[in-house]
N, C-alpha and C positions, 0 to 999 in steps of 0.2 A: 626405454629411456638409453641415450648413447652418451657416451664420453668421447667429444670429438678428437680427433687426431689429424684432421685436414680440414682446413675452412678456406674457401676461395670466395670472398665477397658473401659471405653466406649471412641471409636475414630470415629469422624464424617469427612468424606471429603467433605469440603465446597468450592473447588476451583472456581466451577462454579458461586458461589455467591461472595465470598471474594476477590479469586484471590490467596489464600494462596496454596503453591505446596503440603503440607503434610497434612494429617488428623490432626484434633484437639483433643488433649485429654480434655475430658469433665469432668466437677466436678458439685457439687451441692453447691458450696460456694456463699455467697452473695458478690456482686461487688458493690464498693463505685464509686460515681461519676455520671454525667450526660451524659458525652460524650464519652462513652467508643466505640471504633472502633467496628464495627461489627466483625472483626476477634478475638478480645480479650473478646467476649462475651462467655466464656467458660462455663456458665451455662444454656446456650440455645441450643436447636437443631431446626435448620431452616429447613423449607418445601424447598424441592429438594436436601437436605444433604442426602449422603450415607453412612450408618454405615459399618465400615470396620472391627472393632474389638469391642468386648466386648457387653455389654447390658445396658439398663437403662429405665427409666419412667420419665414421666413428666406431667405436666397440662399444658393443650391447653390455650394459652393466648390471642391468635390472628388466625383468618381463613381468606381465600379469600383475598380481596384486603387490608387487614389490615397486613397480613403477610409482610416479607421483600421482598419477591418476588412478591408479590400483589402490594407493593408500586413502585416497579420497573414497573410492568405492567400499573401502573396508570401514572407514569411519561411518559412512551411512548405515551399514549393516548394523554397527553398534550404537546408533544413536537411536534414543528411545522418544518416541512421540510423547508428549505431554497431554493431560485431559485438558480440555477447554474450561474457561471459568463457568459457562453455562452449564455444562456437564455435571461440574463439581456442584454447583448450586442446586442443580434439580435433584440431585442424590442427597443432599444435606435436607432440602425441602422435603422429600419424600419421607425421610426418617422423622423429621420433626412432626409433620401430620401423622404418620403412622402411630408414635407414641401417644400424642394428643388424643387421638381416635380411640385408642385401646383403654386409656385413662378416663375418658368421658363415658364410653360403653359401660366398662367396670361400676363407674359411679352410680349411673343410672339404673343399671340392673341391680345394684345392691339396695339403693333406696326405694326402687319399685316393690322389691321382695319385702322390705321392712313395712311398706304401706299395706302390704297383704294382697298385691295385684297378682295374678296368675303368672307362673313362671313362662309359659309360653309366649304371654303378651308382652312380657319384659322382655323375653329374647328378641321378638320381632320388633319391638323398639329400640333395642340396642342395635340390631341390625341395620335399622331406618338411620341411627345416627352415625353408624360408620359410613353408610352410603353418603349421608349429607356432610359428614367431615372431610372427604376424600375428594379432591377435583378429579374426576376420572379422565376428563378430557384434556388435562393440562400436558401430559406428554405427546399427544396428537396434535394439540394446538402449536407448540413449541416447534414441534417438526415441521407441520405445514408453513407456520411463519418462516422458518429458515428456508424451506424451499422456494417460497415464493420470494424471499429474498434473492435467492439465487437466479431467478427468472429476471429480477429487476436488474441485476448485477451484469448479466449477460448482454443486456441492452447498453450497458456502460462500458463495455469491453473489457470485463473480467468474468473469466469461467473458473468457476469454484469445483475444485475437486474432492473436497471433505466437507460435508454439509455443517458441521459445529463450528468452522473457521469463520463462518459469515457473523456469529455472534461474536467472536473473539475480536475481531476487528474493531467492533464498537468498544471494546474496553482496552485497546491497544495504547499503552503509555511510551513505547519507545520505538522507533522505526530505524532499524540498522540497514543501511542501503548501500549496495554496491556503488561504484561511480561509474565505471566504463560501460556504457549500455544502458544504465538506468538512470543515473542523473545527467549524463552527457549523452551525446547522439551516437557515440562510438563511431566518429567519421571525423579524420582530421579535415580542418576546416582554416584557411587563411585569414586571419581577422586584422592584422596589422602589417603594414610595410613602411619602408623607409627610405628616402633617397636625401640627395643634398638639398632637395626643394623642400624638404620636411616630412612630416609623418603622413601616413596613409590610413584611412579606417576602411577597411574592407566589409564592415560589418553590416553598413547601411543597406537597407531593402530597396533603396530608391534608383538603383540602376536600371537602365535600359540598354537595349542592343546597340545604342548609339554612344554609349557611356565612355569606351574606351576612345572615341575621338575627342572627347573632352577633357582627356587626361593631358598632362603637362609631358613634354618629350622624356624626361626622366622616368615619369610613370610607366609610360608606354613600354620604354625600353626595359625597364625592371620587369614587367609582366610578360613581354614577349619573350625575353631573354630566358626567364625562368621556365615558361611553357615549351619552348624548343629543346630544352634540356632536361626532358622528361622522357620515360620509356612507357608511363601510362597509357592505356587504350581508351578512346572515346567511343563510344556506340549510340547513334542516335536511332529511337526506336520508331516504328510506323506512327505512334500517337504524338510523335514531336518530342517527348521527353528523352533525356539521354542518361545512360548508365556509363560509368567507366570501371577499370580494373587495372591492377597493378598495385606499387607499393602507395599505403595510405598517404606517405608525405608528398608522392607525386601526383595521385589522385585530386589532392588538395588544391594543388597548383591549377590542373585541369578544370576543376570546379570554378575556381574564383576567375579565371579567365573567361569561361563559358557565361558566368554572370555578367560580365562586362561587355558581352557580344563578341568574344573570341573563340572561334570553334577550333580546338587542336586540329582536327583532321585537314581542316581548311588552312590553318596555319603551314602546317607541315607540306601542304600541297603547294603553297605559295613559296616557302622557304625551305627547299628540300633538304633532308639530312643526306649529306656526301659521305660522312665518316664519324667517328666518334671514339672516345676513350672511355670504357665502361667505370662505373664506381668500383672502388676497391676499400677496403678496411684499412689500409696503412695509410693511403693519401686523403681518404674521406674527401674526395671530389669526383665529378664526372664532367666530361666535355663532349660536347657535340661541335660539328662544323655543317653549317647550313649556308646555302647558296641563295642570295638574294636576287630577285627578278633582275635587278641590274647588271648580275653578273659577279657581283661582290661576295666574297666569302667571309662568313663571320663565324668566330669561335664563341660559344656560349657555354659558361662554367657555372656550376652550382656546387655548393658545399658548406663546411663549417668554416666560421668566419676566420679564424687564425690560418687555416690551410688555404683559404682563397687569397687573403692579404699577403701570405708567404710568395706568392707568385704574381703580385700585384703591382704596377708601375704608375699608373694613372688613374684618374677618377674623372666620373661624367658630372659636370657641373653646368648649368644654365644651357643646356643642349651643346655644349663644347667638351673637348678633352683637354685634361691639362695633368701635370705632375703632381702625384698624391704627397702631401706633406705629412710630417709627423702630429700637427695639429689635426688633420684630417683623420689621421688612425685613431687618435685619442677620441675625436667625436664619434666615429663608427664604433669603436668599442665601448665607449658609454652608453650608445643608443642600444647596442646589443645585449649589454649588462641589464638596463631597464627592461627591455622585452623579455629576457631570461627570468628576471625576477617576479615577471606576471606568469609565469609558468609556460611561456612561449617556447615552442620548438623553432630556432632561427637557422634560417639558410642564408647565406651570403651569394649574391648573383654578381659576376664579371662577365666580360666580354672584350673581343678586340677583332679587327678586321685583318684579314692576311690576304695576300696576293696570290699564292699558290698553295695547294694541299702539300704536304709534307712527304717524301718517298717512304718515310717511315713514320706512320702517325703513332705518337704514344705522348705520354704526360711530358717529357723533357722537350719533346719538338713542337707541341702544342700550347700547354700550359704554361706560358712564358709571357712577361710583360703586359698583363692583363690591365683592363680598365674596370675599376671598381663602379659598379651600377647601384646597388642598394642590398637592402635586407627585406624577407619575407618572413613573418612570424606566424606560426600556425599552432592550433591548440585542437584537441578533441573538446567543442564547445558545450557548454551547459544546456539542457533543452530550454527552450523559451518558456516554457509552462511551469517548470520546477521552481521559479522563484516564488511565485503565487501559492504553489501548493506547500511549500515550506513555510510559506507565512501562515497558511491557513492551520498547518499541524502545531505552531506555535500559540495561536490563538486558542486552538483546542486543547492545550496542555500536553501536547505529544512532544518528546524530545526526538530529533532527527539526528542521527550520527552516521557519518561517513566511514566505510570500511572497505579499502582498496589495496589492490596490489601494486598501484602505480607509486610514482616517487612523491615524496613528502611535499615537496615544494609545489607541485602540479595539483596535488590533492587539496593543501591549503587554499590555493588560489580559487579551485572552482567553488569550494566551501564557502569562502569569503563572498564570492559573487553570488550565490544563490541564498545566502543568509544562515547557512549551517555552522559557521565558524566565527564567532565574535569576540570582542576584546575580554580577554582573561580566559579564554578557552585554551586548551593545550591539545598539540598534535603528536601523536606516538608513533613511532615505527616499529615494524616486527623485531627488529633487532633489540631495541630498547623493551619491549613487551616480553621478550624471552628472559629478560633478567629480573622481571618482575613475577613473584610469587602468586598464586591465586588468592590468597587472603589479601595482598596488597592490593590485587585488581579489584576484587570485591569491594575493598574499602573505598578506592579511589575513581571507581569507574566513572562517577558523576562529573569528573574533571576532565574527560577526553573527549573531544566532539569529532577529531579524526583520527584515524588509524590508517597508515601508509606502509606498502611494502610487507604486508601480512602474508601468512600462509593460510592455508584452509583451517589447520588446528586452531590457528589465533582467532579465526572469527568465530568458531564454537566456543572458545573461552571468553570470547567478549559478551556473545549472547548468554551464556551462562551466568555470567557475572551481574548483568542486568537482572536476569530472573532471579538470583539469590536475595535481590531487594524486593521481590514480590512484584515486579515489574511484567507487564504483559508485552512481549517483543515481537514485533513483526521484522522479518527480514526479506530484502528484496534482492535480487540478483538475477544474473543471467548464465555466469560461467559455470564450468565443471567445479572450479575452486569454491563457487558459493554454496554447492550442493550439501555438504554436511551441516551448515550452518542454518541452511533454509529447513532442513530436517529438524534440527534443535529447537528452533524457534517456536512460539505458539503459534505465529501465523508465517508459514513460507510462501513469499511470492514471487515468482518467475515470469520473465518477459517471454512473450510468446512469438515474438517476430526473431530476433537475435539471440533468443535463450535456447541453451543447448537442451538436448533430450534428458541429460542426466540432470539438470537443474529442473525442469519441468516435472520429472517422475518424483523429486523430492519435495516438491512444492505443495501447498494448499490451495494457492490461487494462482491462475495464469493471466496476465494482462495482455490482451490481444494487440493492442496499440502500442506496447513499449512505453506507454506514457505514466510516468511517475505521478502525474496528478491524478490519474484514475484511482490510485490507492486512496486518495483524500476522500474521492467519493464513495469507494468502498468501506472507508471507515465511517463516514456519515451514514451510508446505508445500515453497517453494522450497528450504530448507535440507535437508528431509527428501529430496528428490528429489536434490539434490547428494551428499549423503552416500551414498544409495543407487547413485548412478552410480558413485562411487569405490569402492563395496565390489564393484560390477560388475567395475570395472577391475581392483581388486586381485585377486580372485578369477580373472579370465581372464588377466592376466599373470603373477600366481604360477603357474598351470597350464602357462602356455605356456613359462615359464622351466624349469619342471621337464621337460617334452617336450624342449626345447632341450638342456638341460644332459646328460641320458641319450644324447642322440645324439652330442653334441659329445665327451664323455668317451669312449665307445665308439670314435668314430672317430679321435681322438687317440692312443689306446691300441691301435688296430687290433683291436678285439675284435668286430667285425662289426656288423651292422645290428639294434640292439636293438627296433626299429619299422618296420614298412613304412607307405609314404604313405596307404595305406587306413585304418590303425589311427589315425594321426594326423588324417585328415579326419573319422573317426567321432567321435573324442573330442572334437574342436573343434566340431563340429556338433551333437552330443547330450549328452555328459556335462559339455561347458562351456557351451554355450549356454541350455539348459533352465533350470540353476540360477541362472546369471547374470541370466537375465530374472526369475525369482521372487525374487531379491534386490531388484529394483526396487520391489517393494510392500513392502518391510520396514518396519514402524512405527517412527516416529520415537523416538530415544532421549530419555530424561527431561531430559537437560541441552541440549536441542537449541537453546532459546531463552535460554541462560545464558552461551553462548560468543561471543565476539567473531566478527565476519563474516570468512570466508575472503578473505585478499589477493587480489584480482583479478589482481594482476601474477604471483603465484606460478601456476606450473604444475601439473600433477598430481603430479610427483614432487617432493614435499617430502622432507624427510630420513627422516621416519617410514613414508612410503608407499613410498620405494626400500628401506629397510630391510626392511619386512615381506615387500615382493615377493621380495627377494633371499632371504632366509632360509628363507621359506617355500617358494619355489620349488626352493632347494637341497633341502631336506627332500626333497619330492617327488621331484625328480630323483633324488637318490641311493638311496631307496627302490624305485624303478622300477628302477636299475641293479642294485640288490642282487637284486631279483626276477629280473631276466633272469641275472645270474651264477648264481643258485641253478638256476635252471631249465635253463640250458645245460649246467651241471655234472651235473645229474641226468639229461638227458634230450635235450640236444643244442639246436641253434639255434632249432628251432622252438618247444620247451617254452619255452625262456627268452623268445621274443618273446609267447608267450601270456601267460607270467606277468607281464612288464612291462607288457602291454596291459591285463591286469586290474588290476594294482596302481595303475598311473596312472589308471585311471578311477575306480575305488573310492576311491582317497586323497583324489581331488578330490571326491568326493560326501560323504565324511566332514569333509572340510576346510571346506566351505561353511558346516557350523555354526558354524566360528571366526569368521565375519565379521559376526555380528550386532553386536558390539562389539569395537572394538580395546582397551578397557581391562577390561572386565567378563569375569569367566570364562563360557564357554558354559553351564557347569552353573547358571548364576545367571540365566540368561535363560529365558524361558518357551519351551519346544522347539514349543509351538503358536501362537506368536506370528505366525507366517507359514505359514498352511495351504497357500498356494501353493507355496512352497519344499518342503515335506513332500512335496506331490504331485508336484513337479518331480524330487525324489531318488527317490521310489518308481517313476516312469516311467523315470528314465534307468537306474536299477539293474536294473529288470526287462528293460529291452531289452539291457544288458550280459550278464545272466544268459541271455537267450535266444541270444545270439551265442557265449557260451562254453559252452552245454550242448547245442544241438541242431545235429546234423551238418551239414545244408545250410549253416547259417550260418557253422558252422566252418570248412566247406570254402571258402567265399566269402572268407573272412578270413584263410584259411591259419593255421589254428590247430590246436592238438591238445588231446585230452583230459587233464584234470589229476585226479590222484587226491586222496584226502583229506588227505595231507600237505601238497601243494602249495597245496591250497584253503586250510589254515590259516596257511601261510607267506603267501598272498594276504591273508588277513584282519588278520593281526598286523602286516604292514608298512602295509596300508591306514589303521591305526588310528594310526600314528606321528605324522602332522600333527597329530592333536588334542592328543596328549601333549606335543610341542614346543611348539606355540603355547600351551597352558595354563601350561607352565612359564614362558614368556617374558612372560605376562600376570602370574603370580604374582610373579616378580621384577623387573616393571615395566620391562622393555626392549623391550616390545612397540609403543611408541608415543612420540613426541616431543611437546614444548610445542607444536609447532605443528599438532598433530593434533586431528581430530574425535573 
């Protein structure tokens, strides 16, 4: 980092560090105060800044890790990544199931010994229960679900760098977004103009190559004078597209002229530049002298309004030149103020005709007695898709927050345009934030929708403040200054095109199209993934509860062992795992982006989830026990085990159809909506039939043949879960308010 000691018209682009859209005009003046925001330190040149104009010299005051960029790198090293909600919930679930399994195993073992059963038999029974109680495939299924979600996100222009962050997106409650390059296009654009003929709207997309000819004389003069008085370069590519380089303010003028069919290269060929007076930071103007094809010499000037008006004598009105009046100046200043209040960067344009080029071309000889032409207003505009994306966020119960290094007026104007800043919201600057303690910020963080002129450490404080309320925070950004907050957030999302490598390295997800709307799609995918993991958990645990219940009741009442360990292992590995895995690709429900985000503090076992697992598991367990008792009554222990095994397996395969929705009837959802699930059911059913019908498999599993009556029992009992769940859905006792 340098403390400048010489600055000759020096401009430096610092958007990656400060978030400000336009290059900063540098000087050597001494600054007063201790809490000057980074973007306002105009006598400093920071590492990673890019000089866009002029030259300068400075004394090196910090190097390496002591520079502003180095401080960010140090913050990255000391920022701890947080566990995702999914990781925390899976750990919690594992502990609960482990304790439950141990308790049930101990109880069954003790009861069996009291009944006088052999110790080895009861030990095997306890092991069977442990196997039945723990959903072995859960970790694998959750990982596969996340991995498949990653593939879907890649197709939606989002690259996932850390697998668990996919699920975290589904729980996101707050999006802290950088402005420049994330919510905006990171490209200065002329959006408004003004001449004595009135306002000009440059935002319309209806222009064609002959639009320039349709303009009034004042509008033509304004655009052409502004274009000729720029140093930006236009390059036309072989495919017909164009790109330009230079100061962003000037490239904006080149772009708007091209939009109206005026090519800068062709304009300069027609109106050749014969001399110029370069921009300097003292007079804040630049001037060019261009030669008209008819031989006339024209001076074109652009700069700050006050600086241009100070050398203006006339005004261009109705295609003619007349002397400017006090009323004219008042009107011009009022218009300038209105544009500035809309956060537009305003340039004044003036010109005059001269007969000869002065022998000494300078500001005193050229920039005098000018004719005022008009104003050009420009801004780094919001991305067109962002407004709809912000609306979707609010509908989904997600709070969008803007955090930027840009000026407060600009930030609020953009935030209002895209719907991030509403009546009653508060905007806070970095200087104001410095005066607020962490406790005050944590208490009042909900009041603030826009943060402007903030430093990297401020962004981290803001993210932590939201996290202190248990919110799941997504931070989006593209600059070096965003990196610490990207790492601190639950989900750090970097821009892939304009994003710096530092930001990408600190992120969990990279948006390859730099489209803020893509994060909304990613959130929807995250919610779908979370829903499907919950469906898989509900399916696995309700099945496991059924297995445990049938063994538990049989043990308590000394009814013998209804299932052998090999039966339980087979069901857990085949009829459980394949459908549970197929549930992971279930399409999203229609209301997925109209629900509030799931509370990250809550575990998997909400009231509704626990209720469904309990009654659905009890249903499966009781019908399996009924099958066991029917079979044992008709043909002995082995037939009972065969029927219990068959009912338990087929009931689960029918039951999986209930899991598409916890509110809608299975008969109202398209049976072909999840072809993978249909395939899983067919494969599992086929394998079960092979075991139940082919003697070698029957012998290995210690099963016996069933007649048509017993097969009818199996079919009827296996359909019971669908009937029960449909009745619960019909009477709306299948879910609670806390449910998806």
